C-alpha positions as CSV (number, residue, x, y, z in Angstrom):
1,X,40.7,-103.0,-88.7
2,X,37.4,-102.3,-90.4
3,X,37.4,-98.8,-88.8
4,X,41.0,-98.2,-90.0
5,X,39.9,-99.2,-93.5
6,X,37.0,-96.8,-93.3
7,X,39.4,-94.0,-92.4
8,X,41.7,-94.8,-95.3
9,X,38.8,-95.0,-97.9
10,X,38.8,-92.2,-100.4
11,X,35.9,-90.8,-102.3
12,X,35.5,-88.1,-104.9
13,X,32.8,-86.4,-102.9
14,X,30.2,-86.5,-105.7
15,X,27.1,-87.8,-104.0
16,X,24.6,-87.2,-106.9
17,X,23.7,-88.5,-110.2
18,X,24.0,-87.3,-113.8
19,X,26.4,-84.6,-115.0
20,X,27.2,-81.6,-112.9
21,X,25.8,-78.4,-114.3
22,X,28.4,-76.1,-115.8
23,X,27.2,-73.1,-113.8
24,X,27.1,-73.7,-110.1
25,X,25.0,-70.5,-109.5
26,X,22.3,-71.7,-111.9
27,X,22.4,-75.2,-110.3
28,X,21.8,-73.7,-106.8
29,X,19.0,-71.5,-108.1
30,X,17.2,-74.6,-109.4
31,X,17.4,-76.5,-106.0
32,X,14.2,-76.6,-104.0
33,X,14.9,-74.7,-100.8
34,X,13.8,-75.2,-97.3
35,X,11.8,-72.3,-95.9
36,X,14.9,-71.4,-94.0
37,X,15.4,-69.3,-90.9
38,X,13.1,-66.5,-90.0
39,X,14.7,-63.0,-90.7
40,X,16.6,-61.2,-88.1
41,X,14.9,-58.3,-86.3
42,X,17.7,-55.9,-87.2
43,X,20.1,-56.1,-90.1
44,X,23.8,-55.7,-89.1
45,X,23.1,-56.1,-85.4
46,X,24.5,-58.9,-83.2
47,X,22.4,-62.1,-83.3
48,X,19.8,-61.7,-80.6
49,X,20.0,-65.3,-79.5
50,X,23.7,-65.0,-78.8
51,X,23.7,-61.5,-77.3
52,X,25.3,-61.6,-73.8
53,X,26.5,-65.2,-74.2
54,X,30.2,-65.7,-73.4
55,X,32.4,-67.5,-75.9
56,X,33.3,-69.9,-73.0
57,X,29.7,-71.2,-72.9
58,X,29.7,-71.9,-76.6
59,X,33.0,-73.7,-76.5
60,X,31.7,-75.7,-73.5
61,X,28.7,-76.6,-75.6
62,X,30.9,-77.8,-78.5
63,X,33.1,-79.8,-76.2
64,X,30.0,-81.5,-74.7
65,X,28.7,-82.3,-78.2
66,X,32.0,-83.7,-79.2
67,X,31.4,-86.4,-76.5
68,X,27.6,-86.6,-76.8
69,X,26.6,-85.6,-80.4
70,X,23.1,-84.8,-81.5
71,X,20.7,-87.6,-82.5
72,X,18.3,-85.7,-84.7
73,X,14.9,-87.3,-84.8
74,X,13.6,-86.0,-88.2
75,X,15.2,-84.8,-91.4
76,X,13.5,-84.4,-94.8
77,X,16.6,-84.7,-97.0
78,X,15.5,-87.9,-98.9
79,X,12.4,-86.3,-100.4
80,X,14.4,-83.2,-101.5
81,X,17.2,-85.2,-103.0
82,X,14.8,-87.3,-104.9
83,X,13.9,-84.4,-107.1
84,X,17.5,-83.2,-107.8
85,X,19.5,-84.3,-110.8
86,X,22.8,-83.6,-109.1
87,X,24.0,-82.7,-105.6
88,X,27.2,-82.7,-103.6
89,X,26.7,-83.3,-99.9
90,X,30.5,-83.5,-99.2
91,X,31.3,-80.1,-100.4
92,X,28.1,-78.6,-99.2
93,X,24.8,-77.4,-100.7
94,X,23.8,-73.8,-99.9
95,X,20.2,-74.4,-100.9
96,X,19.8,-77.2,-98.3
97,X,19.7,-77.2,-94.6
98,X,21.7,-80.4,-94.4
99,X,25.1,-81.4,-95.8
100,X,28.2,-83.0,-94.4
101,X,30.1,-79.8,-93.5
102,X,27.2,-78.5,-91.5
103,X,26.5,-81.9,-89.9
104,X,30.1,-81.9,-88.7
105,X,29.9,-78.3,-87.5
106,X,26.7,-79.1,-85.6
107,X,28.2,-82.3,-84.1
108,X,25.3,-84.4,-85.5
109,X,26.0,-88.0,-84.7
110,X,22.8,-89.5,-86.0
111,X,19.7,-88.6,-88.0
112,X,16.4,-90.2,-88.8
113,X,15.8,-89.6,-92.5
114,X,12.1,-89.2,-93.1
115,X,10.4,-91.4,-95.8
116,X,7.1,-89.4,-95.6
117,X,5.4,-88.5,-98.8
118,X,4.2,-85.1,-99.9
119,X,0.8,-84.0,-98.5
120,X,-2.0,-85.3,-100.8
121,X,0.0,-88.2,-102.1
122,X,-2.1,-91.2,-103.1
123,X,-2.3,-94.2,-100.8
124,X,-2.4,-97.9,-101.6
125,X,0.2,-99.4,-104.0
126,X,1.4,-95.9,-105.0
127,X,2.4,-95.1,-101.4
128,X,4.2,-98.4,-101.1
129,X,6.1,-97.8,-104.3
130,X,7.1,-94.3,-103.4
131,X,8.3,-95.4,-99.9
132,X,10.4,-98.2,-101.5
133,X,12.0,-95.6,-103.8
134,X,12.9,-93.4,-100.9
135,X,14.4,-96.3,-99.0
136,X,16.5,-97.1,-102.1
137,X,17.6,-93.5,-102.3
138,X,18.6,-93.4,-98.6
139,X,20.8,-96.5,-99.2
140,X,22.4,-95.0,-102.3
141,X,23.1,-91.6,-100.7
142,X,24.7,-93.2,-97.6
143,X,26.7,-95.6,-99.8
144,X,27.9,-92.7,-101.9
145,X,29.3,-90.8,-98.8
146,X,31.3,-93.4,-96.8
147,X,33.5,-90.8,-95.2
148,X,30.5,-89.0,-93.7
149,X,27.5,-91.3,-93.4
150,X,26.8,-94.8,-92.2
151,X,23.5,-96.7,-92.2
152,X,22.5,-97.7,-88.7
153,X,19.7,-100.2,-88.1
154,X,20.2,-100.9,-84.4
155,X,21.8,-99.4,-81.2
156,X,25.1,-101.1,-81.8
157,X,25.4,-99.6,-85.3
158,X,24.5,-96.2,-83.9
159,X,27.4,-96.4,-81.5
160,X,29.8,-97.8,-84.1
161,X,29.0,-94.9,-86.5
162,X,29.6,-92.4,-83.7
163,X,32.9,-93.9,-82.7
164,X,34.1,-93.8,-86.4
165,X,33.2,-90.1,-86.7
166,X,30.3,-90.8,-89.1
167,X,26.8,-89.6,-88.9
168,X,24.5,-92.6,-88.5
169,X,21.5,-92.6,-90.8
170,X,18.3,-94.4,-89.6
171,X,15.6,-94.8,-92.2
172,X,12.2,-93.5,-91.0
173,X,9.7,-92.4,-90.1
174,X,7.5,-93.6,-92.9
175,X,3.8,-93.0,-93.2
176,X,1.5,-95.8,-92.1
177,X,0.0,-95.7,-95.6
178,X,3.2,-97.2,-96.8
179,X,2.2,-100.6,-95.4
180,X,-0.7,-101.0,-97.8
181,X,-2.7,-102.5,-94.9
182,X,-0.3,-105.5,-95.0
183,X,1.9,-106.9,-92.3
184,X,3.9,-108.7,-95.0
185,X,4.8,-105.3,-96.4
186,X,5.8,-104.1,-92.9
187,X,8.2,-107.0,-92.6
188,X,9.6,-106.2,-96.1
189,X,10.1,-102.6,-95.3
190,X,11.8,-103.5,-92.0
191,X,14.2,-105.9,-93.9
192,X,15.1,-103.0,-96.1
193,X,15.9,-100.8,-93.1
194,X,12.7,-99.1,-91.9
195,X,13.0,-98.4,-88.1
196,X,10.3,-95.8,-87.4
197,X,6.6,-95.8,-88.6
198,X,4.1,-92.9,-88.0
199,X,0.7,-94.3,-86.9
200,X,-1.7,-91.8,-88.3
201,X,-4.0,-91.1,-91.3
202,X,-5.1,-94.7,-92.0
203,X,-8.4,-96.5,-91.4
204,X,-6.7,-98.6,-88.7
205,X,-4.8,-95.9,-86.9
206,X,-7.4,-93.0,-86.9
207,X,-7.7,-89.9,-89.0
208,X,-5.5,-87.2,-87.5
209,X,-6.9,-84.3,-89.4
210,X,-7.9,-81.1,-87.5
211,X,-8.9,-81.5,-83.9
212,X,-8.3,-85.3,-84.0
213,X,-4.5,-84.8,-83.5
214,X,-3.0,-85.3,-80.1
215,X,-3.0,-81.6,-79.3
216,X,-6.5,-81.0,-80.6
217,X,-7.8,-77.5,-81.0
218,X,-8.0,-76.8,-77.3
219,X,-5.0,-78.9,-76.0
220,X,-7.3,-81.5,-74.4
221,X,-6.0,-84.4,-76.5
222,X,-8.4,-84.2,-79.4
223,X,-12.0,-84.8,-80.0
224,X,-11.3,-88.5,-80.4
225,X,-10.7,-89.0,-76.7
226,X,-14.4,-88.5,-76.3
227,X,-15.3,-90.7,-79.2
228,X,-16.0,-87.7,-81.5
229,X,-14.7,-86.6,-84.9
230,X,-11.2,-87.8,-84.4
231,X,-12.2,-91.4,-84.5
232,X,-11.7,-94.3,-82.0
233,X,-7.9,-94.7,-82.5
234,X,-6.3,-98.1,-83.1
235,X,-8.6,-100.8,-84.5
236,X,-8.0,-104.5,-83.9
237,X,-5.8,-104.6,-87.0
238,X,-4.0,-101.5,-85.8
239,X,-3.2,-103.2,-82.5
240,X,-1.8,-106.2,-84.4
241,X,0.4,-103.8,-86.5
242,X,1.8,-102.4,-83.3
243,X,2.5,-105.9,-81.9
244,X,4.3,-106.8,-85.1
245,X,6.3,-103.6,-85.0
246,X,7.4,-104.5,-81.4
247,X,8.4,-108.0,-82.7
248,X,10.5,-106.5,-85.5
249,X,12.0,-103.6,-83.7
250,X,10.2,-100.8,-85.6
251,X,9.5,-97.8,-83.3
252,X,6.0,-96.3,-83.2
253,X,6.0,-92.5,-84.1
254,X,2.9,-90.9,-82.7
255,X,3.3,-87.3,-83.9
256,X,0.1,-86.3,-85.6
257,X,-1.7,-89.4,-84.3
258,X,-5.1,-89.0,-82.7
259,X,-5.2,-88.7,-78.9
260,X,-6.9,-92.1,-78.5
261,X,-4.3,-93.7,-80.8
262,X,-1.5,-92.2,-78.8
263,X,-2.8,-93.3,-75.4
264,X,-3.6,-96.8,-76.7
265,X,-0.1,-97.2,-78.0
266,X,1.3,-96.0,-74.7
267,X,-0.7,-98.7,-73.0
268,X,-0.1,-101.5,-75.5
269,X,3.5,-101.1,-76.8
270,X,6.2,-103.1,-75.1
271,X,8.8,-100.8,-76.6
272,X,9.1,-97.1,-75.9
273,X,7.0,-94.9,-78.3
274,X,8.3,-91.7,-79.9
275,X,6.8,-88.4,-80.8
276,X,9.2,-87.4,-83.6
277,X,8.0,-83.8,-84.1
278,X,6.1,-82.6,-81.0
279,X,6.6,-79.7,-78.7
280,X,4.5,-78.4,-75.8
281,X,0.9,-77.4,-76.5
282,X,0.8,-75.3,-73.4
283,X,3.4,-72.9,-74.9
284,X,2.2,-73.1,-78.5
285,X,-1.2,-74.5,-79.5
286,X,-0.3,-76.6,-82.6
287,X,-2.2,-79.8,-83.4
288,X,1.0,-81.9,-83.3
289,X,2.2,-80.5,-79.9
290,X,1.4,-82.5,-76.7
291,X,-0.8,-81.4,-73.9
292,X,0.6,-81.5,-70.4
293,X,-1.2,-84.6,-69.3
294,X,0.1,-86.6,-72.3
295,X,3.6,-85.4,-71.6
296,X,3.3,-86.7,-68.0
297,X,2.0,-90.0,-69.3
298,X,4.8,-90.2,-71.8
299,X,7.3,-89.7,-69.0
300,X,5.7,-92.5,-67.0
301,X,5.9,-94.8,-70.0
302,X,9.6,-93.8,-70.6
303,X,8.8,-92.7,-74.2
304,X,10.5,-89.9,-76.0
305,X,9.3,-86.4,-77.2
306,X,11.5,-85.0,-79.9
307,X,11.0,-81.2,-80.0
308,X,11.1,-79.8,-83.5
309,X,13.2,-76.8,-84.4
310,X,10.4,-75.2,-86.4
311,X,8.9,-71.7,-86.0
312,X,5.4,-73.1,-86.5
313,X,5.5,-75.5,-83.6
314,X,7.9,-73.8,-81.2
315,X,8.1,-70.1,-81.9
316,X,10.3,-67.6,-83.9
317,X,13.5,-67.7,-81.8
318,X,16.1,-70.1,-80.4
319,X,15.0,-69.1,-76.9
320,X,11.4,-70.3,-77.7
321,X,12.8,-73.7,-78.6
322,X,14.6,-73.7,-75.3
323,X,11.4,-72.9,-73.5
324,X,9.7,-75.9,-75.0
325,X,12.7,-78.1,-74.0
326,X,12.4,-76.8,-70.4
327,X,8.7,-77.5,-70.3
328,X,9.0,-81.0,-71.7
329,X,11.9,-81.8,-69.3
330,X,9.9,-80.6,-66.3
331,X,6.8,-82.7,-67.1
332,X,8.1,-85.8,-68.8
333,X,11.6,-85.9,-67.3
334,X,15.1,-85.4,-68.6
335,X,15.0,-89.0,-69.8
336,X,12.1,-88.3,-72.2
337,X,13.1,-85.3,-74.3
338,X,15.2,-85.1,-77.4
339,X,15.8,-83.0,-80.6
340,X,14.1,-83.1,-84.0
341,X,15.8,-80.6,-86.4
342,X,13.1,-81.1,-89.1
343,X,15.5,-79.5,-91.6
344,X,14.8,-79.8,-95.3
345,X,11.1,-80.3,-94.7
346,X,9.9,-77.0,-96.2
347,X,9.3,-75.4,-92.8
348,X,10.7,-72.1,-91.4
349,X,13.2,-72.4,-88.6
350,X,13.6,-70.1,-85.6
351,X,16.1,-67.3,-85.7
352,X,19.5,-68.7,-84.7
353,X,18.7,-72.2,-85.9
354,X,18.9,-71.9,-89.7
355,X,20.5,-75.3,-90.4
356,X,22.2,-78.3,-88.8
357,X,25.3,-76.4,-87.9
358,X,23.5,-74.4,-85.2
359,X,23.0,-77.1,-82.5
360,X,25.9,-75.8,-80.4
361,X,24.2,-72.5,-80.0
362,X,21.0,-74.2,-78.7
363,X,23.0,-76.3,-76.3
364,X,24.8,-73.2,-75.1
365,X,21.5,-71.6,-74.3
366,X,20.4,-74.6,-72.3
367,X,23.7,-74.5,-70.3
368,X,23.1,-70.8,-69.6
369,X,19.7,-71.8,-68.2
370,X,21.3,-74.2,-65.8
371,X,20.9,-77.5,-67.6
372,X,23.4,-80.0,-66.2
373,X,25.9,-81.6,-68.6
374,X,24.3,-85.0,-67.7
375,X,20.8,-83.7,-68.8
376,X,22.2,-82.2,-72.0
377,X,23.9,-85.6,-72.8
378,X,20.6,-87.3,-72.4
379,X,18.9,-84.7,-74.6
380,X,21.4,-84.9,-77.5
381,X,22.3,-88.6,-77.6
382,X,21.4,-90.7,-74.6
383,X,17.7,-90.8,-74.9
384,X,17.6,-91.8,-78.5
385,X,20.2,-94.4,-77.9
386,X,18.1,-95.8,-75.0
387,X,14.9,-96.0,-77.0
388,X,16.6,-97.7,-80.0
389,X,18.3,-100.2,-77.6
390,X,15.0,-100.9,-75.8
391,X,13.4,-101.6,-79.2
392,X,16.2,-104.0,-80.0
393,X,15.8,-105.9,-76.7
394,X,12.0,-106.0,-77.0
395,X,12.2,-107.4,-80.6
396,X,14.6,-110.2,-79.5
397,X,12.4,-111.2,-76.6
398,X,9.2,-111.1,-78.7
399,X,10.7,-113.2,-81.5
400,X,11.4,-115.9,-79.0
401,X,7.7,-115.9,-78.0
402,X,5.9,-115.6,-81.3
403,X,6.4,-115.9,-85.0
404,X,5.4,-113.4,-87.8
405,X,1.7,-112.4,-87.6
406,X,-0.5,-113.6,-90.5
407,X,-3.4,-111.4,-89.6
408,X,-5.3,-109.5,-92.3
409,X,-7.2,-106.3,-92.0
410,X,-10.4,-107.8,-93.5
411,X,-10.4,-110.6,-90.9
412,X,-9.9,-108.3,-87.9
413,X,-11.7,-105.1,-89.0
414,X,-14.3,-106.4,-91.4
């Protein structure tokens, strides 16, 4: 009956705040734009990524996505919408890479909405305040679009949203700085909906600048693996943060973490870990991309590598993204690879993947490469659903064994 009521609910479609500008063209011109898709190599020519592909393959991809929609591991929409006086996600926003028409066209069944702050943002209480404001915005945007979006905080709610034809919105990842070095704040953020936390750029999780990131400068896992500039990884307080995350059901995001932090989390975490924006370092040497040995370890630990659709990390074309997906699947296994659109984050996207409507074209490329429908179903939906479900089970078991941690950073790290 609740689902029937959802279908009968009517909304005006206005998802923003304040008065709508009189001139839509002026409004669109003021909107901050994503870096968008890289330009085509030849104007007026057929799209290179689709050349030679039969319409049957694309229709097969759409049919497969209708049954197994995309669970997108990273979207930057909250930070963009925070700076807009007015927007309409129901009718569509041409200056954004994400809106409801394109989510439907791309068969996107779930998205993690990033709560990351702009580079250079202050830490401490300011970071906590800014993250709380983004969490509040996520709830208001989802509540303002009941026909298209639904907040999902566990695996059951992910499935419910999918069955109702909504896109599930999962709050996170947030930056580790948002905790203010307090486990009490972690519990408060979880109570408000946070489900994914990036463990980097704090005193207790390691400084992931430069070669300290997992990919390092040479693909060896970062200088920190040898005790060098990247730092020692998780401190004693950092390990306690991870244990409390396991107890609550907050997933650990290790994209951008130091190599030592990533490996310690793989060993310590009772729930699967996630790399929310990492591709293959062997194909493109970016600091956030994963070296082959870490991909193999991730597969053994049944974690999840979400490959970003960004030109910087994967390359300039749709086929480059497919190469990374092939590589990660070969090393980590089909059960450990997923998709991270990274739309509305200010980054350029490969040709053929300009916005969230283009997922069927990527799936069609994978089908042409011989991916089985079972492996595609794991890539698009099954693996994210598994990781979220495992986090739920781990949290329920941990809560039976221990109560909330009262540890403080000054007691553990001095």
